[in-house]
N, C-alpha and C positions, 0 to 999 in steps of 0.2 A: 851475483851468482856467476861470475866469470869462470868459464871452463867447466861449469857443472851441467848436468843433464836435467831437462824438465820434460814433462809429459802433458798432453792435453787429452782429457776424457770428454768426448762429445756426447752430451746427454740432453740436448735441447730440442730433440725431435718432438713432433706433435703426437705421435702414436696413433695416427689415423686408422690404421688397420686394427689396432687393439681397442680403439675407442676411448682411450685416455692415456695420460702421460706414462710411458713405460718405464722411465728412469726411476720413478718412485713406487712403481708396482712391486709388491712383495712376492718373492719366490723363496720358499722355505724360511719365511719370517724376516727376510732382509730385502731392502730395495735392490732392484736389478743393478743399479750403478755401483752398489757396494762390492760386487764381485770383481769388477774391473779396477775399482779404486784400491781394493785390498792388494791385488797383484802389483799394481804400480808402486804402492807404498813399501812393498817388500823388495822391490828391485834396488839392488845396490847401485848407488851413483845417482839415482833420481832424487834431486833435492826438493823439487817443487812439482806439484800436480795442479793443473788448472782444470776445473770441472765446469763445462758450459751447460747451463740449464735454461729453461724458460723462465721468464720474469715472474710468472705467477706461482712458481714453486721454489724460487731461490731461497727465501727465508726458511722454508721447511727443510730443504736440503742442507743449508748452512747449519741449522740447529742440530740436525741429525749427525753431520760430520763432527761437530764439536762434542756432542754427547758420545758418539761411537769411538772416536779416535783420540780424545783428550789432548795430550801434549803434541801428538803427531798432527793434530788438526792445523797447526801452524804451518805445515808443509803443503796444505791444501787451500787453494783459493777457489771460491765458487763465484762464477760470474754469469751474467746474462748472455746467452748465445745470440746469434743473428737469425735473420729470417730464413736463410739457406745454410746448408752445411758449410760452404766455403766462408760464409760470414762468421760462423762460429769458430772455424779454424783461425781466421784472421784475428778475431778478438782474443783467442787463446794465445796466439803467438805474441800479440801486443802485450798481453798480461805477463807472459814469461819474461819479456824484455830481452835486451841484447846480452850477448855473452853466454847464452844458454844453447846447448847443443840439442 
């Protein structure tokens, strides 16, 4: 992905105030993370989006992305985030790789 842009969507929070994982909580019938992901996938020049999630919801989110976005799901990588936000950012940057702006 030399010279291309990538994005990291941080969705690995615990949702303590909400009482459950907010990234998969539905608003108007769609998971919260869908709204951010949709915007990023529409951005011209963003070739890859890395979504960081908690380990216990990774498979659910991955299945949803594949179902919802079909061919475009190849532009999305769902990874397990870290314990803290900065750990998730670091994991996302590592997943994007070198040459990504």
